[in-house]
C-alpha positions in Angstrom: -17.8 27.8 213.8 -20.6 30.7 214.5 -23.8 29.5 216.2 -26.8 31.1 216.4 -29.6 30.3 217.9 -33.1 31.4 216.5 -36.1 31.3 218.9 -39.5 31.5 216.5 -40.8 34.0 218.1 -39.1 37.6 217.0 -36.9 35.2 214.4 -36.4 32.0 213.1 -33.6 29.9 210.5 -35.7 31.5 207.4 -35.8 35.0 209.8 -39.4 34.4 210.4 -40.5 35.5 207.2 -43.2 33.5 206.7 -45.9 33.7 204.0 -46.6 37.4 204.9 -43.3 38.5 205.9 -42.2 37.4 202.3 -45.4 39.5 200.3 -44.5 42.3 202.3 -41.1 42.4 203.5 -40.1 44.8 206.8 -37.5 47.8 206.9 -34.5 45.2 207.1 -31.9 48.0 208.8 -32.0 50.7 211.4 -29.5 52.4 210.3 -28.1 51.7 206.7 -25.0 52.6 206.7 -24.1 50.2 210.1 -26.7 47.2 209.8 -25.7 44.8 212.7 -25.1 40.8 212.1 -28.8 40.1 212.6 -30.3 42.7 209.9 -27.6 42.3 207.6 -28.6 38.0 207.9 -32.5 39.0 207.4 -31.7 41.0 204.5 -29.4 38.6 202.4 -32.2 35.7 203.9 -35.1 37.6 202.0 -32.6 38.3 199.2 -32.2 35.1 198.3 -35.9 33.6 198.6 -37.6 36.1 196.0 -34.4 36.1 193.7 -35.1 31.7 193.1 -38.4 31.7 193.8 -41.9 33.2 192.6 -44.0 35.0 195.6 -46.7 36.1 193.4 -50.0 35.0 194.7 -51.1 34.3 191.3 -48.6 32.4 190.8 -49.3 29.7 193.2 -47.1 30.7 196.0 -48.1 30.4 199.6 -51.2 27.9 197.8 -49.4 25.4 195.5 -46.5 25.6 197.1 -43.9 26.8 199.5 -45.4 28.5 203.1 -49.1 28.2 204.0 -48.9 30.3 207.1 -46.4 32.6 209.0 -44.0 29.5 210.7 -41.1 30.7 212.2 -38.7 27.1 212.1 -37.4 27.5 215.7 -33.5 25.6 215.8 -30.3 26.3 215.4 -27.9 27.4 212.3 -24.2 27.3 212.4 -21.5 28.7 209.5 -18.2 27.5 208.8 -15.8 28.1 206.5 -13.9 25.0 204.9 -10.4 25.4 202.7 -8.1 28.5 202.8 -7.2 31.4 200.5 -9.1 31.7 197.4 -10.3 27.9 197.6 -12.3 29.1 200.6 -15.9 27.8 200.6 -18.9 28.6 203.4 -21.0 25.5 204.9 -23.6 26.1 206.3 -26.2 24.0 209.2 -29.6 24.5 209.9 -30.9 22.1 212.4 -34.7 22.8 213.3 -35.6 21.8 216.8 -38.7 19.4 215.1 -35.5 17.2 213.8 -36.4 14.2 214.6 -33.2 12.2 215.6 -34.7 8.8 215.6 -36.1 9.6 212.0 -33.9 11.7 210.4 -33.8 13.6 207.4 -31.4 15.7 205.8 -31.4 18.5 202.6 -28.5 19.5 200.7 -28.9 22.5 199.0 -25.6 23.8 197.4 -25.6 27.6 196.3 -26.5 28.2 192.3 -24.1 30.1 190.6 -22.4 32.9 192.3 -24.7 33.3 195.1 -23.8 32.8 198.7 -24.2 30.1 200.9 -28.0 31.2 201.8 -28.6 30.7 198.0 -30.7 28.0 198.2 -33.2 29.0 200.9 -36.3 29.5 199.0 -35.9 26.4 196.6 -34.9 23.3 199.3 -34.7 25.1 202.1 -38.2 25.8 203.5 -39.6 22.5 202.0 -36.9 20.5 204.3 -37.7 22.3 207.4 -41.1 22.8 207.1 -40.8 18.6 207.2 -38.4 18.7 210.2 -34.9 17.6 208.2 -31.8 18.9 208.5 -31.0 21.3 205.5 -27.1 21.8 204.9 -25.5 25.0 202.9 -22.7 25.4 200.5 -21.6 28.4 198.5 -19.1 25.8 196.8 -16.9 28.4 197.1 -18.5 30.2 194.4 -20.1 32.4 196.5 -19.4 36.4 196.6 -16.0 37.0 198.7 -15.4 40.9 198.2 -12.3 42.7 199.4 -12.3 46.5 199.7 -8.2 46.7 198.7 -8.3 50.6 199.0 -10.2 50.7 202.3 -8.8 47.3 203.2 -12.0 45.9 204.5 -13.5 42.2 203.7 -15.8 40.9 205.1 -16.7 37.9 208.2 -19.0 35.0 208.0 -22.1 37.3 209.5 -21.2 39.4 206.5 -20.1 42.1 208.1 -17.4 44.7 207.2 -13.8 43.9 209.0 -10.8 45.7 208.9 -8.1 43.2 207.7 -5.3 44.5 209.0 -6.5 44.6 212.5 -9.7 42.4 212.4 -9.1 38.6 214.3 -12.3 37.1 212.2 -11.7 35.1 209.3 -12.8 36.8 206.2 -14.4 35.1 203.1 -11.8 36.1 200.9 -8.6 36.2 200.8 -6.8 38.0 198.3 -3.4 36.5 197.0 -0.4 38.1 197.4 2.9 38.1 195.0 4.7 35.6 197.0 1.2 33.1 197.3 1.2 33.5 193.1 4.5 32.8 193.0 4.1 29.4 194.9 1.0 28.7 192.7 3.3 29.0 189.3 6.3 26.6 190.6 3.3 24.4 191.9 1.7 24.5 188.3 5.2 24.1 187.1 6.4 20.8 189.3 3.0 19.3 188.7 1.8 19.9 184.9 5.7 20.4 183.7 4.2 23.6 181.9 2.6 27.4 182.6 -0.8 26.2 182.9 -3.6 23.1 184.5 -4.4 22.4 180.9 -4.1 18.3 180.6 -2.9 18.4 184.4 -4.6 15.3 185.8 -6.3 16.0 188.9 -5.5 13.3 191.1 -2.2 13.7 190.7 -2.5 17.4 192.0 -4.3 16.2 195.0 -1.6 13.9 195.7 1.6 15.6 195.2 0.6 19.5 196.3 0.6 19.2 200.3 4.2 17.9 199.7 5.4 20.5 197.3 3.8 22.8 199.1 5.3 22.2 202.4 8.9 22.0 200.2 8.3 25.4 198.9 7.0 27.3 202.0 10.5 27.5 203.1 12.0 28.5 199.9 8.7 31.1 199.1 8.7 31.6 203.3 5.1 31.3 202.8 2.5 29.4 205.2 0.4 27.3 203.0 -2.0 24.4 204.4 
């Protein structure tokens, strides 16, 4: 799990943009060729916000809906992966300092389409944080998990590029190897009696897949959860 603290002074859970910052965004990177984790976070927050919400004053932004001022929402951000390989999703929690443990509220904000876990910050996150709610986000295993195979480069939870051969960080995506593909084909054959998942009952897959995977793990020499 990756935890970051946002003090509400220099940044915030929505990176301290507020109304004025969304209307006139700052330069995101000091050096775009070597962006820091904080710079990448700020850029992706802004990109996801403005791509989902009409931020024009004429459309009512800042008067009829969304932020009316430059509130920064201090609090903690927690990010983690769940699942393995190609079935990996990102989960994220925004816990504002204004959260009231005596009167808790929770907003669930899954991203639309292939957006990353920040995809719903403008459509749901802002609303929840303004009311002192904890906000949970997920890309629901639909987010972008790019791998540059010629350079063997992937990306970690902080959206920074990592060397897949040497980095100890977990990557957002793992390219299936030929061994993993063979394992998947074996599982489909055993569970569905054929070469495709069409007509195969999901319940039976969930019940039997782990048992069969353990059996194939030794046979194929693959570490499969």
